[in-house]
DRENSESE-962304 format. One record per residue (C-alpha): x, y, z. Coordinates in nm, 4 decimals. Layout:
pt xx->X | yy->Y | zz->Z
...
This chain:
pt xx->0.0000 | yy->0.0000 | zz->0.0000
pt xx->0.2813 | yy->0.2406 | zz->0.0938
pt xx->0.4612 | yy->0.1829 | zz->-0.2343
pt xx->0.1488 | yy->0.2207 | zz->-0.4467
pt xx->0.0615 | yy->0.5448 | zz->-0.2662
pt xx->0.4098 | yy->0.6817 | zz->-0.3324
pt xx->0.3892 | yy->0.5831 | zz->-0.6978
pt xx->0.0586 | yy->0.7679 | zz->-0.7370
pt xx->0.2146 | yy->1.0834 | zz->-0.5925
pt xx->0.5241 | yy->1.0741 | zz->-0.8122
pt xx->0.3808 | yy->1.2519 | zz->-1.1216
pt xx->0.2303 | yy->1.5374 | zz->-0.9173
pt xx->0.5360 | yy->1.5791 | zz->-0.6978
pt xx->0.7597 | yy->1.5736 | zz->-1.0038
pt xx->0.5635 | yy->1.8557 | zz->-1.1676
pt xx->0.5790 | yy->2.0712 | zz->-0.8545
pt xx->0.9534 | yy->2.0275 | zz->-0.8050
pt xx->1.0279 | yy->2.0643 | zz->-1.1749
pt xx->0.8269 | yy->2.3887 | zz->-1.1915
pt xx->1.0195 | yy->2.5273 | zz->-0.8956
pt xx->1.3530 | yy->2.4074 | zz->-1.0294
pt xx->1.2915 | yy->2.5511 | zz->-1.3733
pt xx->1.2728 | yy->2.9114 | zz->-1.2549
pt xx->1.5606 | yy->3.0864 | zz->-1.4272
pt xx->1.6852 | yy->2.7588 | zz->-1.5759
pt xx->1.6688 | yy->2.8343 | zz->-1.9465
pt xx->2.0270 | yy->2.7757 | zz->-2.0615
pt xx->2.1901 | yy->2.4309 | zz->-2.0456
pt xx->2.3712 | yy->2.3645 | zz->-1.7169
pt xx->2.6805 | yy->2.1898 | zz->-1.8483
pt xx->2.8938 | yy->1.9812 | zz->-1.8504
pt xx->2.6503 | yy->1.7001 | zz->-1.7831
pt xx->2.6369 | yy->1.3232 | zz->-1.8361
pt xx->2.3038 | yy->1.2001 | zz->-1.9724
pt xx->2.1951 | yy->0.8476 | zz->-1.8802
pt xx->1.9880 | yy->0.6295 | zz->-2.1114
pt xx->1.8963 | yy->0.2611 | zz->-2.0986
pt xx->1.6777 | yy->0.1331 | zz->-2.3829
pt xx->1.5968 | yy->0.3090 | zz->-2.7100
pt xx->1.2967 | yy->0.1157 | zz->-2.8382
pt xx->0.9185 | yy->0.1028 | zz->-2.8399
pt xx->0.8794 | yy->-0.1196 | zz->-2.5331
pt xx->0.7490 | yy->0.1654 | zz->-2.3186
pt xx->0.8231 | yy->0.2362 | zz->-1.9550
pt xx->1.0565 | yy->0.4716 | zz->-1.7728
pt xx->1.3769 | yy->0.3017 | zz->-1.8875
pt xx->1.3043 | yy->0.3108 | zz->-2.2605
pt xx->1.2825 | yy->0.6161 | zz->-2.4825
pt xx->1.1422 | yy->0.5684 | zz->-2.8299
pt xx->1.3671 | yy->0.6153 | zz->-3.1324
pt xx->1.1605 | yy->0.9209 | zz->-3.2246
pt xx->1.2104 | yy->1.0726 | zz->-2.8780
pt xx->1.5811 | yy->0.9964 | zz->-2.8960
pt xx->1.6203 | yy->1.1660 | zz->-3.2345
pt xx->1.4380 | yy->1.4708 | zz->-3.0976
pt xx->1.6872 | yy->1.4832 | zz->-2.8097
pt xx->1.9797 | yy->1.4658 | zz->-3.0517
pt xx->1.8297 | yy->1.7409 | zz->-3.2662
pt xx->1.8144 | yy->1.9679 | zz->-2.9595
pt xx->2.1810 | yy->1.9040 | zz->-2.8886
pt xx->2.2703 | yy->1.9797 | zz->-3.2503
pt xx->2.0633 | yy->2.2982 | zz->-3.2494
pt xx->2.2372 | yy->2.4094 | zz->-2.9304
pt xx->2.5791 | yy->2.3502 | zz->-3.0849
pt xx->2.6630 | yy->2.1281 | zz->-2.7862
pt xx->2.9625 | yy->1.8974 | zz->-2.8094
pt xx->2.8511 | yy->1.5364 | zz->-2.7535
pt xx->3.1226 | yy->1.2967 | zz->-2.6370
pt xx->3.1817 | yy->0.9865 | zz->-2.4264
pt xx->3.2129 | yy->0.9871 | zz->-2.0491
pt xx->3.5909 | yy->0.9562 | zz->-2.0222
pt xx->3.6454 | yy->1.2320 | zz->-2.2769
pt xx->3.4032 | yy->1.4612 | zz->-2.0968
pt xx->3.5706 | yy->1.3946 | zz->-1.7625
pt xx->3.9153 | yy->1.4614 | zz->-1.9102
pt xx->3.7939 | yy->1.7869 | zz->-2.0616
pt xx->3.6243 | yy->1.8826 | zz->-1.7360
pt xx->3.9495 | yy->1.8344 | zz->-1.5462
pt xx->4.1200 | yy->2.0687 | zz->-1.7950
pt xx->3.8429 | yy->2.3278 | zz->-1.7687
pt xx->3.7386 | yy->2.2689 | zz->-2.1299
pt xx->3.3914 | yy->2.1173 | zz->-2.1005
pt xx->3.1640 | yy->2.4166 | zz->-2.0460
pt xx->2.9559 | yy->2.3456 | zz->-2.3561
pt xx->2.9635 | yy->1.9667 | zz->-2.3691
pt xx->2.7607 | yy->1.6653 | zz->-2.2629
pt xx->2.8364 | yy->1.2958 | zz->-2.2537
pt xx->2.5822 | yy->1.0354 | zz->-2.3572
pt xx->2.5874 | yy->0.7102 | zz->-2.1611
pt xx->2.3845 | yy->0.3954 | zz->-2.2221
pt xx->2.3584 | yy->0.1223 | zz->-1.9590
pt xx->2.3327 | yy->-0.2543 | zz->-2.0205
pt xx->2.4396 | yy->-0.2807 | zz->-2.3844
pt xx->2.1075 | yy->-0.3668 | zz->-2.5452
pt xx->2.1089 | yy->-0.4727 | zz->-2.9106
pt xx->1.9496 | yy->-0.1486 | zz->-3.0301
pt xx->2.2708 | yy->0.0295 | zz->-2.9339
pt xx->2.4219 | yy->-0.1348 | zz->-3.2413
pt xx->2.1149 | yy->-0.1280 | zz->-3.4673
pt xx->1.9694 | yy->0.2152 | zz->-3.3846
pt xx->2.1751 | yy->0.4301 | zz->-3.1491
pt xx->2.5242 | yy->0.4049 | zz->-3.2970
pt xx->2.4101 | yy->0.4892 | zz->-3.6546
pt xx->2.2120 | yy->0.7917 | zz->-3.5318
pt xx->2.5127 | yy->0.9185 | zz->-3.3381
pt xx->2.7563 | yy->0.8544 | zz->-3.6220
pt xx->2.5422 | yy->1.0523 | zz->-3.8643
pt xx->2.5693 | yy->1.3514 | zz->-3.6302
pt xx->2.9368 | yy->1.3045 | zz->-3.5426
pt xx->2.8513 | yy->1.2436 | zz->-3.1761
pt xx->3.0297 | yy->1.0313 | zz->-2.9201
pt xx->2.8939 | yy->0.8140 | zz->-2.6392
pt xx->2.9808 | yy->0.5492 | zz->-2.3832
pt xx->2.8104 | yy->0.2100 | zz->-2.3828
pt xx->2.8285 | yy->0.0208 | zz->-2.0519
pt xx->2.8102 | yy->-0.3527 | zz->-2.1168
pt xx->2.7492 | yy->-0.6594 | zz->-1.9035
pt xx->3.0082 | yy->-0.9140 | zz->-2.0057
pt xx->2.8064 | yy->-1.2326 | zz->-1.9559
pt xx->2.5624 | yy->-1.0942 | zz->-2.2184
pt xx->2.8306 | yy->-1.0901 | zz->-2.4883
pt xx->2.6723 | yy->-1.3946 | zz->-2.6518
pt xx->2.3687 | yy->-1.1767 | zz->-2.7265
pt xx->2.1607 | yy->-1.2582 | zz->-2.4193
pt xx->2.0887 | yy->-1.5039 | zz->-2.1408
pt xx->1.8116 | yy->-1.7614 | zz->-2.0885
pt xx->1.4758 | yy->-1.6275 | zz->-1.9688
pt xx->1.5641 | yy->-1.2693 | zz->-2.0603
pt xx->1.3462 | yy->-1.1257 | zz->-2.3345
pt xx->1.5954 | yy->-0.8492 | zz->-2.4109
pt xx->1.8621 | yy->-0.8904 | zz->-2.6744
pt xx->2.2082 | yy->-0.7547 | zz->-2.6126
pt xx->2.5010 | yy->-0.6647 | zz->-2.8329
pt xx->2.7180 | yy->-0.9707 | zz->-2.8809
pt xx->3.0974 | yy->-0.9659 | zz->-2.8671
pt xx->3.1393 | yy->-0.8884 | zz->-3.2375
pt xx->2.8926 | yy->-0.6001 | zz->-3.2205
pt xx->3.0543 | yy->-0.4527 | zz->-2.9091
pt xx->3.3935 | yy->-0.4752 | zz->-3.0785
pt xx->3.2578 | yy->-0.3074 | zz->-3.3915
pt xx->3.1024 | yy->-0.0237 | zz->-3.1913
pt xx->3.4384 | yy->0.0275 | zz->-3.0231
pt xx->3.6253 | yy->0.0216 | zz->-3.3540
pt xx->3.4121 | yy->0.2974 | zz->-3.5048
pt xx->3.4995 | yy->0.5284 | zz->-3.2173
pt xx->3.2607 | yy->0.4804 | zz->-2.9279
pt xx->3.3737 | yy->0.4173 | zz->-2.5713
pt xx->3.2909 | yy->0.0805 | zz->-2.4148
pt xx->3.2634 | yy->0.0800 | zz->-2.0368
pt xx->3.2213 | yy->-0.1920 | zz->-1.7769
pt xx->2.8912 | yy->-0.2703 | zz->-1.6033
pt xx->3.0015 | yy->-0.5850 | zz->-1.4098
pt xx->2.9917 | yy->-0.9418 | zz->-1.5352
pt xx->2.6341 | yy->-1.0448 | zz->-1.4437
pt xx->2.4753 | yy->-0.7153 | zz->-1.3287
pt xx->2.4207 | yy->-0.7913 | zz->-0.9591
pt xx->2.3227 | yy->-0.5328 | zz->-0.7007
pt xx->2.6660 | yy->-0.5008 | zz->-0.5451
pt xx->2.5444 | yy->-0.4375 | zz->-0.1913
pt xx->2.3544 | yy->-0.7681 | zz->-0.1944
pt xx->2.6551 | yy->-0.9878 | zz->-0.2635
pt xx->2.9662 | yy->-1.0507 | zz->-0.0582
pt xx->3.2862 | yy->-0.8536 | zz->-0.1094
pt xx->3.4744 | yy->-1.1346 | zz->-0.2812
pt xx->3.2058 | yy->-1.1856 | zz->-0.5421
pt xx->3.1662 | yy->-0.8095 | zz->-0.5938
pt xx->3.5384 | yy->-0.7733 | zz->-0.6627
pt xx->3.5186 | yy->-1.0660 | zz->-0.9064
pt xx->3.2199 | yy->-0.9125 | zz->-1.0875
pt xx->3.4141 | yy->-0.5925 | zz->-1.1426
pt xx->3.7488 | yy->-0.7534 | zz->-1.2241
pt xx->3.6158 | yy->-1.0199 | zz->-1.4602
pt xx->3.4218 | yy->-0.7550 | zz->-1.6501
pt xx->3.7296 | yy->-0.5405 | zz->-1.7033
pt xx->3.9533 | yy->-0.8314 | zz->-1.8050
pt xx->3.7028 | yy->-0.9681 | zz->-2.0570
pt xx->3.6538 | yy->-0.6296 | zz->-2.2159
pt xx->4.0290 | yy->-0.5764 | zz->-2.2356
pt xx->4.0708 | yy->-0.9122 | zz->-2.4089
pt xx->3.7871 | yy->-0.8373 | zz->-2.6515
pt xx->3.8811 | yy->-0.4797 | zz->-2.7370
pt xx->4.2579 | yy->-0.5026 | zz->-2.7206
pt xx->4.2678 | yy->-0.2250 | zz->-2.4635
pt xx->4.1399 | yy->-0.1893 | zz->-2.1096
pt xx->3.8165 | yy->0.0020 | zz->-2.0507
pt xx->3.8516 | yy->0.3146 | zz->-1.8396
pt xx->3.4930 | yy->0.3863 | zz->-1.7294
pt xx->3.2572 | yy->0.1842 | zz->-1.5081
pt xx->2.8863 | yy->0.2100 | zz->-1.4214
pt xx->2.7527 | yy->0.0724 | zz->-1.0912
pt xx->2.4519 | yy->-0.1558 | zz->-1.1586
pt xx->2.1347 | yy->0.0231 | zz->-1.0507
pt xx->2.3564 | yy->0.2956 | zz->-0.9076
pt xx->2.4199 | yy->0.0848 | zz->-0.5985
pt xx->2.7662 | yy->0.1123 | zz->-0.4436
pt xx->2.9602 | yy->0.1769 | zz->-0.1245
pt xx->3.3057 | yy->0.3100 | zz->-0.0426
pt xx->3.4317 | yy->-0.0495 | zz->-0.0576
pt xx->3.2953 | yy->-0.0876 | zz->-0.4110
pt xx->3.4617 | yy->0.2368 | zz->-0.5166
pt xx->3.7946 | yy->0.0934 | zz->-0.4011
pt xx->3.7254 | yy->-0.2294 | zz->-0.5922
pt xx->3.6624 | yy->-0.0333 | zz->-0.9113
pt xx->3.9786 | yy->0.1682 | zz->-0.8579
pt xx->4.1846 | yy->-0.1441 | zz->-0.7805
pt xx->4.0510 | yy->-0.3208 | zz->-1.0906
pt xx->4.2101 | yy->-0.0456 | zz->-1.3004
pt xx->3.9175 | yy->0.1727 | zz->-1.4033
pt xx->3.9843 | yy->0.5468 | zz->-1.4199
pt xx->3.6326 | yy->0.6761 | zz->-1.3478
pt xx->3.2830 | yy->0.5548 | zz->-1.2594
pt xx->2.9318 | yy->0.6894 | zz->-1.3014
pt xx->2.6424 | yy->0.6789 | zz->-1.0583
pt xx->2.2709 | yy->0.7450 | zz->-1.0968
pt xx->2.2899 | yy->1.0444 | zz->-0.8643
pt xx->2.1653 | yy->1.3607 | zz->-1.0380
pt xx->2.3450 | yy->1.6770 | zz->-1.1343
pt xx->2.6056 | yy->1.8318 | zz->-1.3602
pt xx->2.9807 | yy->1.8025 | zz->-1.3215
pt xx->3.1066 | yy->2.0728 | zz->-1.0902
pt xx->3.3737 | yy->2.1504 | zz->-0.8341
pt xx->3.5786 | yy->1.8639 | zz->-0.7009
pt xx->3.3379 | yy->1.5855 | zz->-0.7938
pt xx->3.5045 | yy->1.2484 | zz->-0.7148
pt xx->3.5975 | yy->1.0683 | zz->-1.0366
pt xx->3.4486 | yy->0.7408 | zz->-0.9120
pt xx->3.1163 | yy->0.9046 | zz->-0.8254
pt xx->3.0337 | yy->1.1044 | zz->-1.1382
pt xx->2.6777 | yy->1.2367 | zz->-1.1490
pt xx->2.4349 | yy->1.1621 | zz->-1.4296
pt xx->2.0997 | yy->1.2959 | zz->-1.5470
pt xx->1.8450 | yy->1.0257 | zz->-1.6252
pt xx->1.6598 | yy->1.0589 | zz->-1.9555
pt xx->1.3377 | yy->0.8633 | zz->-1.9279
pt xx->1.0652 | yy->0.7320 | zz->-2.1516
pt xx->0.8173 | yy->1.0060 | zz->-2.2357
pt xx->1.0718 | yy->1.2867 | zz->-2.2058
pt xx->0.9558 | yy->1.5263 | zz->-2.4755
pt xx->1.1543 | yy->1.8221 | zz->-2.6091
pt xx->1.0424 | yy->2.0521 | zz->-2.3265
pt xx->1.1371 | yy->1.8027 | zz->-2.0561
pt xx->1.4696 | yy->1.7258 | zz->-2.2230
pt xx->1.5620 | yy->2.0951 | zz->-2.2378
pt xx->1.4594 | yy->2.1313 | zz->-1.8748
pt xx->1.6852 | yy->1.8412 | zz->-1.7757
pt xx->1.9754 | yy->1.9912 | zz->-1.9680
pt xx->1.9212 | yy->2.3124 | zz->-1.7712
pt xx->1.9185 | yy->2.1294 | zz->-1.4377
pt xx->1.5522 | yy->2.2090 | zz->-1.3844
pt xx->1.4657 | yy->1.8583 | zz->-1.2664
pt xx->1.7790 | yy->1.7953 | zz->-1.0612
pt xx->1.5824 | yy->1.8719 | zz->-0.7428
pt xx->1.3226 | yy->1.6093 | zz->-0.8310
pt xx->1.5924 | yy->1.3564 | zz->-0.9116
pt xx->1.7618 | yy->1.4239 | zz->-0.5776
pt xx->1.4358 | yy->1.3457 | zz->-0.3964
pt xx->1.4003 | yy->1.0185 | zz->-0.5882
pt xx->1.7662 | yy->0.9359 | zz->-0.5235
pt xx->1.7235 | yy->0.9996 | zz->-0.1509
pt xx->1.4241 | yy->0.7654 | zz->-0.1326
pt xx->1.6278 | yy->0.5059 | zz->-0.3214
pt xx->1.9066 | yy->0.5360 | zz->-0.0651
pt xx->1.6556 | yy->0.4812 | zz->0.2152
pt xx->1.5132 | yy->0.1710 | zz->0.0447
pt xx->1.8618 | yy->0.0257 | zz->-0.0016
pt xx->1.9500 | yy->0.0822 | zz->0.3646
pt xx->1.6271 | yy->-0.0858 | zz->0.4744
pt xx->1.6884 | yy->-0.3772 | zz->0.2347
pt xx->2.0385 | yy->-0.4313 | zz->0.3733
pt xx->1.9058 | yy->-0.4449 | zz->0.7295
pt xx->1.6129 | yy->-0.6750 | zz->0.6497
pt xx->1.6950 | yy->-1.0440 | zz->0.7096
């Protein structure tokens, strides 16, 4: 009952916070990492349609915004040269990254980072209706200039497994990608944005150079390189909403959602 009540309040609360956050937020608040999952017609929060995605890209083109991968954006940010740039990131490595997303980006000379789950490199797993890029497709996407990042080996919630297995999930992922691509990946994405200080050290020890979270906001100040913020782009985000997210107008809403997520994870960890 509690969860269903919260879900029913989400649209109204989102509108209120977004309206407040949008005051004076007309220009893009950059640099910023945008987070996508699926680009298809499945529906739901984690899938934008191809038409929505193209509309988002057109806005970036019209704004003359540089679109790059995560590691490039972070490097430019550290040099003070990322004021008019965004990074596109795509979690999970679904097949449409190869069929739909990469061609659309290539045609606009845009970069991106694709975070892949290495036990999906055969194209999928039993009882999963989603199709994933296989090893050859991931390698091809890398060869044409896109960044491939790690997203663990089997996509577990890291806080729900023991430390030894968590370190293996991270390390195996990096080693398999290095073998496949001929070079080690530098960026990592925590599955479902779940991580602790111990997991940060595991990612660092595995050899990654940066990591992204699902916590909202733009890159600013002394943001830790293993806790980079991202802005979620969700299904149903029209041109107005996308512009608002670029301007940071929904960061407040995302922080509320993120805080509730933190509370749920703490409760889950303490529940036998």
